[in-house]
C-alpha positions in Angstrom: -11.0 -87.7 2.4 -8.3 -85.1 2.0 -9.6 -82.1 0.1 -7.5 -79.2 -0.9 -8.6 -75.8 0.3 -10.0 -73.6 -2.4 -7.7 -70.8 -3.6 -7.9 -67.7 -1.5 -9.2 -64.5 -3.1 -5.6 -63.0 -2.8 -4.2 -65.9 -4.9 -6.9 -65.3 -7.6 -6.0 -61.6 -7.6 -2.3 -62.2 -7.7 -2.7 -64.8 -10.5 -4.9 -62.4 -12.5 -2.5 -59.5 -12.0 0.5 -61.5 -13.2 -1.4 -62.9 -16.2 -2.7 -59.5 -17.3 0.6 -57.8 -16.8 2.3 -60.6 -18.7 -0.1 -60.4 -21.6 0.2 -56.6 -21.8 4.0 -56.8 -21.8 4.0 -59.5 -24.5 1.8 -57.3 -26.7 -1.2 -59.6 -26.6 -3.5 -56.6 -26.1 -2.6 -54.0 -28.8 -2.2 -50.4 -27.5 -5.6 -48.7 -27.4 -7.5 -52.0 -27.3 -10.5 -51.8 -24.9 -10.1 -54.1 -21.9 -13.5 -54.9 -20.3 -13.8 -56.6 -16.9 -16.4 -59.1 -18.2 -14.4 -60.3 -21.2 -11.2 -60.5 -19.2 -12.9 -62.4 -16.4 -14.2 -64.9 -19.0 -10.8 -65.2 -20.7 -9.1 -65.9 -17.4 -11.8 -68.1 -15.9 -12.4 -65.9 -12.8 -15.0 -63.5 -11.5 -14.9 -59.8 -12.2 -13.6 -58.9 -8.7 -10.0 -60.1 -9.1 -10.0 -58.6 -12.6 -11.2 -55.2 -11.3 -8.5 -55.2 -8.5 -5.8 -56.2 -11.0 -6.8 -53.5 -13.4 -6.6 -50.9 -10.5 -3.1 -52.1 -9.8 -2.2 -51.9 -13.5 -3.5 -48.3 -13.6 -1.2 -47.4 -10.7 1.7 -49.0 -12.6 0.9 -47.0 -15.7 0.2 -50.1 -17.9 -3.5 -49.3 -18.5 -5.6 -46.2 -18.3 -9.3 -46.0 -17.3 -11.5 -45.2 -20.3 -14.5 -43.5 -18.8 -17.3 -46.0 -18.0 -16.4 -48.4 -20.8 -13.4 -50.2 -19.3 -9.7 -49.6 -19.7 -7.2 -49.1 -22.6 
């Protein structure tokens, strides 16, 4: 039986980063809308870890800002 290897954590993170960046650039998240790890993870079908890492990258890129302890905007 030939089984494909499960996706690596890096590929999840890269996919999540690309998807979130794409949605932000397309205006799917209106400016000022709260972006919560849990809801984004559910939307993208992944755990919170790749979402958290992607959001940290998007902060460095200036596309989102941390909003205290309630997520990102």
